[in-house]
N, C-alpha and C positions, 0 to 999 in steps of 0.2 A: 093172411097167409098162415096156414096151419104148420105145426111143428110135430115131429114124431120121433120116437125112439123105441127100439125093441129090446125087451128084457125077456130072456128065455124064448118061449114060443109066442109071446104076446107082443104086439106093437101098440104102443100107447100114442094116441093122437091128441094134441092140444090145439084148440081152435085159433088162438091168437097169443100174443106176447103176454097180455095180462093174465090169461088162463094159465099159461106156462109158469109164470112167476108165482102165481097163487098156489099151484100144485107142487111147486119146488120148495115151498116154505116149510120149515119144521113145524109140526103140528101145534096149533093153539086154538083155543076155544072160539075166539072171535071169528076166525076164518070158517070154522065149522058152522057157527051161527049164521054167517052170511051165505053159506052153501057153496063156497068156492074152494074148500080145502081138498086135498088129495083124499080119495076114498080108500086107499090102502097104502101100506109102506112100499109096496112094489110100484105103485103109481108115483108116489113121492120120489123114489129113487130114479125112476125113468125120467121124470121131469127134471131133476138135478143134472143127470147126464146130458139131457137135451139142452138145458140152459147153458151148461158149460161150453157148448159148441157154438153159441150165438155170438156173432161179432158185436163189439161195443158200438161200432158205427150203426149197426142195425137198431140197437136200443135207442140211440140218439135220434134216428130218423123215424121212429114209430112211437110217437107220444101216446101214453096210455089213456090220456084224456085229451081230446082234440084241442088244438091251439085256440080255435075260435070260441070254444065253450068255457074256458077256465083260465082265470088270470094267473094262477100258480104255474100252470104249463107255460103260459107266455113269459113269466118271469124266469123260469128255468132255462128256456131256450134263448130268450133275448140276452140273458146274462152269461151265457155259456162262453167260456174262454177257449177259442179254437187253438190258440197257440199252446196253451197248457195241455189241451187234449192231444195235440199232435204226437206227443211222446208215446201215447198208449193207443193211438187210433187204429193201429193194425192188429190189435189183440182181440181174441175172443174172451168171454167171461172166464173160462178156465185158464187161459193164458194170463189173464189179469191177476188171478189169485196167485199164480206162481211169481209173477212180477212183484206183487205186494210183499210176499213172504221174504224176498231177498233184497228189496230196494232199501236203501239208507233213508234216514229221516229227511235229508235235504231234498231227495227226489220226491218223497211224498208231499212235502210242502210245495214243491214246484208244480206238481200236477193237480193239486187240490181244486183250483178254480175250473179245471176241465172235467172234473168228476161230477156228473149229474146224480141226483138222488136215485134215479132208476138203475143207474150203473152201480152205485154203492150197494143198493139193496140186492141187486142180482148177484153180485160176487159174494155177499154175505151169506146168501142161501146155500152156497156150496162149500162154505167154510166150517170147520169144526170150532168148538169153543176156544181151543188153544190157538187157532189161527186168528180168530177175532182179537184175542188178548195180545198176541205177538205184534200184529200190525198196528193196532191202536196204540200200543206202548211207544212205537217209533214216531207217531204223528205228533208234531209240535204246534200247538195253538196257544199263543200268549196274548193276553189282553191286559188293558190298564185303565184304571180310573184314579183311585187314590193309592192303589198298590198294584203289584204285578202278579197276575194269576196265570197259571199253566206252565210255569217253568219245569223243566225235567226234575224229577225227584221231589215234587211238592204235591200236596193235596190240600185244597181249601175247604172250608166248611161255611155253609150258610147258617147263621144263628137264627132260628125260627121260633120267636117268642109268642106263638098264637095264644089267644086267651078267649074264653067263651063270651065275654062281655066287652072286650077291648079296654078293660080297666087299666089305666096308666100305671098304677102301682103294681099290679100283677105282671104287666108286660115288662116294666123295669126290672122286677125281681128275676124274671126269666133271662133278661139280657145280661144282668150282672152274673148270674149263675153260669151262663154260656161263656162269658168272657173269662171267668175264673177257671174254666176248663181249657182255655186257649182256642175257643171257637169264635168265628165272626169275620174271618179274613175275606171270604167270598162276598158276603153281604150280611147285614142285619135286616132281615126281610120278614114281614108279617103279612098273613092273610087276614084281613079285617073281617069282622062279623058284618059290619055295616059298610055299604058302598057310598055313604053320604060324604059330601065334601067336608062337612064339619068334623066327622070322624077322621078322615084322611088328614086334615089340617093338624088336628091334635097330635096324631101319631107321628107325622113328619116333624113337627116341632119338638116333640119328645125325643126322637131319634137324633135329630140335628143337635140338640142340646147335649145329649150324652156323648156323641162323637166329638163335639167341640170341647167340652169340659175335660174329657179324658184324653184328648188329642189322639184319637185312635185313627190310624191310617187305614180306614175302610170306608164303605159306602152303605147307604140305607135305601130301603125300597118298601113302599106299601103296595102290596100286590092287588091292586084294584083295576077296574077297567081302564083302558087307555084313554077313553074320553074323559073320565073323572080326573086322571092325571093331567090331561091337557087343561082342564079347568083349573086345577091346582097351580100349574105353572103360570097361567094367565092372571092368577090372583097373587102371584109373587111368593107362594109357599116354597120351602126349601126341598125341592125335588132333586135327588141325585140320579136315580135310574128310572126309566119308564118300563113298566111291566105290561105284558099281555100274553094270554094263552092263545096259541096259534095251531093251525092244522094244515094238512097237505092238499086241500082242495078249496076252491073258491066258495062252494056251498057250505063246507064245514066251517070256514072262517066267518061266513055270514051268520051261522048259528051262534057264534060267539059275539056277534054284533060288531064285527071289525072287517075293514077292507084294507087293501094295500095302500091306497092314498091316505087313509088315516094314520097308519103306521108311519108313513113317510113324513106326514105333518108333525107327528109326535117326536120323531127322530130329529128333525130340524129344530123343533122348539127346545129340546133338551140340549142339543149341541150349543145353541145360542146362550144357554145359561153359564157355560164354561165353569162348571163346578168341580171338574176333575183336576187334580193337581199333577198327575203323571200321564194322563191319556184321556181320550175322548170316546171310549166305548161306553155308550150311555144307555143301552137297551138290555132288557132282561126278558127272555121268553121261556115259557114252559109248554111242553108237549106231552103226548102219551098215546101209545098204540090203542086203537079203538075209538078215538074221538070222532073220526069221520063216520064210522059205521054207526056210532050211537046217534049221530045227527041224520042218518040215512043220506049221507053225502059221500059215499065211498066209491060209486061208479063201478062196482064189481071188482075193485082192485084190493089186493090183500092188505092188511092193516100195517104190516111192517114197511112195505114200499111207501104207503101213504105217510107213515111216520117220517121216513127219510125225506119226502117232499116238504114236510114242514121245516126241515133244516135248511132247505133252499130259501124259504121265506126268511128265516132267521139270518142267514148269511148275507142277504141283501143290506141289512141294517147294521152290520159290524157290531154284534152284541158283545157286552162284557161277559154275560152268562147266558147259557141255555141249559135247561135240564129236562129230561124225560121223567115224568112222575110215574114210574114204570108199572107198579102194581095198583095204582090208586083207582083206576076206573072200574075194576072189579073182575070177579071170576068169569063174567060173561065173555071177557076178552083175553084174559090170561088166567087160566083156571087154577093152576097150582104153582108150588115153588119151582118146579123144573121149567115151566113155561116163563115165569117171571125172570128167572136167572138168564135163560137164553135170550129173552127180549132185552134185558139190561145190557147184556154184551153186544147184541146186534146194534142197538140204538147208539151205544157209546162208540162203537167202530165206525158206523155210518157217518155220525156227526163229525168225528175227528178226521176221517178220510176226506170229508168235504171242506175241512178248514173251519169247523164250528167249535167253540169252546164248550164241549159237552160234559155236563155233570149228570148225576143220576140221583134221584130220590129213591133210595133203596127201600121199598115200602110194599105193604099189602094191606088189604081190608080184612076185617075180622070174619067175613063170610067166605074168604078164599081158602083153598086147601094149601095153606102155607103157614110158616111160623118163623120165630126169630132165628132159628138155626138156618133156615133158608136165607135169610137176610144176612147173616154172618158170612155165609158162603159167597153170596153175591158181592158183599162189601170187600171181601178178601180178593176175589177175582178182579174186581174193578180197580182195587189198589194196585194190583200187579200190572193191570192194563194201562195205568197212567191216567185214571179218571181225574177230571179237572176239579170237581168238588162234589161233596155229598151234603146231607142235611144234619143239623144238630138240633134235636128237639128234646125238651126235658123228659127224661125217662123213656124215650123212644115212642111216647104215646101222645099223639096230638089230641088235646082235649076239645078243640074246636072243630076240627075236621073229622075227627073219629076214625083215624087210621093209624097204622103202626109204621114207624120208620126207623131211623138211626138216632142214637142218643148223643149227648155231649161226650160221654165217656167212650163210646164206640170208636171215635176217631183217635183216641189215645192208643187203643189196641192196634189199629192198623199202622199207626206211625211207629210204634215200637217194633212190630213184626217186620215191616218193610222199610224202616228208616226214612219215612216221608217227612218232609218239612212243611211249614206253612209258608204263605206269601212272605218274601223276605222282609218287607217293610213292617208287616204285622209281627213277625217273629222278633225283630229288633225291638219294637214297642213292648212286647211282653217282657222281654229281658230288662228293658230300661226301667219299667215300673215294678219290677221285682216279682213277677209271677212265674218266670221260667229261668233256668240257668242258661249258660252260654250254648249248650247243645239243644235247647228248645224243650227240655223236659220240665214239667211242672215242679215247682218247689213245694215242699210239704207245708200244709197248714196255713190258714189265715189269708187266703187268696181274696175272699170277698172283703175282708177288712182292709186289705192294701188297696183294692179298688175304691172303697169308700173314703180312705185317707186321701187318695188322689183327687176325689170330687165329693167332699162331704155333703154337699146339698142334695146329692142323689138319694141319701137315706131319708129325706123328708117325705 
């Protein structure tokens, strides 16, 4: 069924819903690379006006990838909560925008299971940045493992101690440095150089020992392939969270070497370990706009809509953490700071609207037309939007993955500007061991020494 809208003397015709949504997307290099972007600002605006008039029921009834061809489509439709959708079923995309801008937090939580990724993506395309921030700020998504993440007025940080050789001493130094800055309540999570079970076992044992000896109310994760983590659990290694990169189509997930049944198996295995003390959110997923296109698995669909479909995969397994690595895939997909900022706000909005605990790796690669000022801007906007968590990396420079992100001290800036707290259990631990005062502010001098006094064997 074609869609059309007239702007001035010209009528713009869009062949189908996928075309309409692609043409309505704010410009980004990935959609241009795929040949599906609007060819002019006029066509883009006509598509947005046209999309605003599409009923939400129509989006639900017209899967962008056929049900029979894609297991992510089947998951989206089979898991859809018709009761939650009933409250918004009579709205168009434009009506839904107005609804979201005025709805209270309780309403947004109630409708979340009824919001499909295509609906979330569609409404985001007709929203300004301020709309994305306002609505996402009202969305409440709280998860628990050994602490409580996502409470209003909080921002967690993943302590990312990546090392170019997985050296235990170097990794430990980065962990202690990050803890001294008050980072690590989201997770202590490393991207290992090696995917071997031996390396994973050594890192898991190291992390478990640090958390145990310092009595830190947090969780650890080695970000390796889900099948390696399954092997680790079968060997009795101390696995807290199961990690996997995921995407929005079956073919894209296959390019990662993962299927939905494998994710289900890993989820059940992690639940059976019962290592969480406060909750059983045991999964950690990463996503990023452009992953499906880079695998030639995008089905002619725009990359932002496919990103939202990845959140439906994540939602199935009740994760503790999900984050979009927003600028990591490169300028072929998000060319410059403006595109990265817009994508970060879109991703955060769509995830939160769908009930997913969305964090953002505020990042860029060195060949993108972006710099740290752009990242400061996005970090500030996400802080205002109620982002679940961000990354903490020594010096903001990942020496293993070779990209630029946010540093340990960047989170101190955003906490002071916006008054954001850490996970409450982690905040209490920092005060108890003498790293922060009662308000959560770092105490001057000697933080590393106080950590080593709490666990002197870590200095060995």
